N, C-alpha and C positions, 0 to 999 in steps of 0.2 A: 619611687620615680625611675630607681634604676630596673625595677622588675618591668615597668611600662615601656623604657627605653630598650630593653633587652627584647621586649616582646615586640615591639615595632621591626625592630634589626631584623629578628625572626622571620616574621610575615614578608619582610622586604626581600629576602634571599630566598623564601620560599616561592613567591610567586617568579623572582626574577629566574632561577634555575627550572621551575615547573613550567613555565609559560615566558622562554625567551624570546626577545625582540625578533622580528622577522624582517628586519631592514636587510638583512643579508642572506635571508634563506632560501632563495631563489636558487633553480638547479637545472641541469640538462642531463639527458641520460641517454645512454645508447642500447639500443635492441635490435636484435638479430631477428630478421623475419622468415629465414629458411627453417624449414621443419628437417628433423632427422639430421643424418650426418653431413658433414659440409665434404665437397670431395674437389680434387684437382679437375679444375675445367668448369666447374660450376658458376655461377653468378652470386655473389654474396649480397643479399639485399639486406642494408643497415639502416634503421630507423633512428633519428635524433628526435627525443622527447623534451619538451621544455615545460617547466612548470615555476610558474610566477607567483604561486601561493595567494592569489587575489589580487596581487599588484599591477595597475596599469603599465606594460611598457609598450615603448616605440621600435625597438630595434632588439636584435639578437642575432651573435655568431658562434658558430661551431666551429672552432680550428681544429680537424682531426690529424694526427701524425700515424703512418701506416710505414710498414716495412715493404718498399718495393720490390724485393724479392719474392714475396708471399703474394701480393695484393696488387693489382693495377686499376684505377679509377675508371669507369665506363661513362657514367651520367648520373644527375642528380635532378631530382624533382620536388617542387613545391608541394607540400601537404596540406597549404592554406590557413595556417595560423596568420602569418603576415601577408599582406597583400602584395608585396613586393618580394621577390628573391633572385639570386643566382649563386651558383657554385663554380669554384674553378681551381684549378691546382694553382700553389703560390710557392713561392723560393725556388732557389735553384737546383735544391737536391731533389725535387720532384718526390718528397716522400710527405706532405701536408695539404689537405685540401680543405678550403675554405666554403663554409656553407652560410650563407648570410640572408636575413631577411628584416624587412623593414616596414613600416606604416608611411605612406606618403605625407601624412598631418600629424602632427603630434593632436591636434582635435579628434582623433580616433584611434586612442591606444587600445592594444588588446590587452587581454590578461586570460590566466587559466588558475585552477584550482585544483591540481594534481597533474600527473604528467601528460602531455598533449601533443601529438603528432606535428612536428616541425618541419623536418624534410626526410628524404629518403636517397640515398645513394648506392649504385652498385659498384661491386667491386669484381673484377675477374681472379679467379682463385688460381694462382700459377704454378705454385710447389706445396707439396705436404710438410708437415710439422707444426709446430705452435707457434703464434704470431700475436701481439696485441694491437688493438687500436686503442690511442689515447687521446681524449681531448685538452688541449693544452691550455693551460690555465695558470695565471698569478696574479694574485690580489695588488690591484695599483696598476696594471698595464693595459695597455691598449691593442696592441696588435695580436690578440690572443682571444679565445672565447669569452663573449659577454653576455649580459642582460642588461639593456639600458632602461632604467626608469623614465616614465613620460613626463614626470615633474620637473627633473632638472636633467636630464640624460646621462646620471651618473651609472656607473657598472655596478648592479647590485647581484651578480653571480658569485655564489659561495663556491670558490673553487675547492674547497676541502669536501662538497659533496660529489664531487666528479671522481668516478672510479675507472680504471682502465679495465677494458674489455678482453678476454682472452679467446681466441678462437683456436680450437684443433683440427687441422685438415687432414682429412685421409686421402691417402694416394690411390683409392680405389674410385675412379670418376665413373659416373654412372650417367649423367646427360652427354657430357660431352668428354674426350679423352684429352690427356696432356698433350700439348703440342699440335693441336690439329691440324694446322696449315702443314707441317711435316709429315701426318699421317697423310692426308690426303695427296699430297706429291707423291709418295710412297705407294698408295693405291693407284693412282694414275699411270705410273709409271710401269707397275705389274701388268695391268690392263693393256699397255699400249705393247709391251713386247710378246703378250699372249695375240693379240691384233696383228704384229708384224709377223707372227709365227703361221698362224692363220693365212694370212696373205700370202706370204713363200709358199705354203703347200698349194694355196689354189693357183697360184701362176704355174708351178710346175705340172699340176693337174692339165691346166689350160693348155701347157705346151704339149705334154701326152695327146691330148685331144686334138690339137693341130695336126699331130703328126698321122694320128688314124684317120683324119678326113684325107689327107693327101693321099695315103694308102687306099682307103676305100675309093678314091676319085679315080684314082690310077687304074683299079681293076675293075671299075665299072662302067667305063667308058663305052665300050660296046656290048655290053652283057646287061640283064637284068639285075637290078640292084636286090640285094637279098633284102627282105621286108623285116626281118628281125635286127639285121644291123642298121637299117633306115630308121626304125622306131628307137632303137638304142642310141644312135646318135643324136638325135631329136631331143630326147629324154636329157642326155648327157650336155648338150647344148643350154638346155632350158634351167637346168640345175647351175652349171656356170654364170649364167646371167642373176641367178637369185642368188650365191654366196657373193660374187661380187657386189652387188647392189646392197646386201647386208652388210659386208664390209664397209663400203663407202658410206652408208649411214651411221655404222658405227664410229666411225672416225669423227664424224660431224659431231655426234653428240658426245664423245670425249672430250675434244676441242672445248665445247660450250661449258662442261663441267670443269674444265680448268679454272674457270672464273667463277665458280660457286665456292663461297666460303661457309655457309650454312649447313654444318654438318649432319644433322637430321635429313636435309633435303638432298644432300651429297649421298648418304647412305642408302635412302630410298631408290634413288636413281641408279647408283652402282647393282645394288641386287636386280633392277629390272635387264640392266646392259649384261650382267653375268648370265641372264636366262637366256637373252638373245646369242650371246657367245656360245651357250651349250645347244642352242638350234643350229647355229653355224657349224659345230663342228658334227652335229649330225646329218647337216645336208653335206659337208666335205665326205663322209662316212659313205653316204649313198653315190655321191660323185663318184668317188674311188672304185666303188662295186660296179660302176655303170662301165668304167673304165675298164676293170678287167673282162667284163661280160664281151665289150668290144675288142678286145686283143685277142680273147679265145675264139669270138666269131672269126677274127680276118685268119687266125692260124688255121681254123677249121675251113674255111671256104677259100682260102688262096695261099693257104700254106706251101703248097706242092707247086705254084707259079713261080 
């Protein structure tokens, strides 16, 4: 009799330990979708997975805690497990983000057997170092992460199954550099300074050309004009118009670039405008040479007068 009782207890404990109850086996999991290193300036894509272990549920919340010195929430999207979804920052500390999904009717519960995508959130990486993402969860609490049973709305999420996610952030940004807005401003300032310098040089050349025209007209009122001088003056006037037009167009483009905040578009356009600046510099060199030729011709033809 004692042996039979002992055997019964043994089998009871065996099945209890080997096949535990699944009442509170439901879980949430975090998964990074980015491949390779995570760099400052990148957008971290974080996916939340839900596993109801086959239990029908009507809603679920994932309450994320993050360090705002490293991460800035951008937006979140529904991965389609629940029909309804929203994501929002919560609390005054601005370091918690709630991802919430639910079914409109308890007659249409959802279930999964294994980790299934629930939602995805993007974070902008602000700073290099090591940081953690945590799913806030305490058993018998309401304002935290939870999975709600379709039968009675009880929270059946096993908090012990939730583990923090450690993120190592590299300082070597690849897609976007850190402090992108500051970098754009500095690049624009350098370009504007270069344009101002070119404009000053062009204005100086234009003043020289004006003096050359005055001198040329003075000595050619009653004489036949020197054909070479006339040709050089025409070329210099044309070059002046070309340079001034390019500078005007460049100023308009740079003004528009001041509103651009997509770094890749900005970088492409800046490269194009640097090519334009090089072209303007080449035009200025030609303009300068024409002015030198004109001064030489004036000295040659009218220097003795």
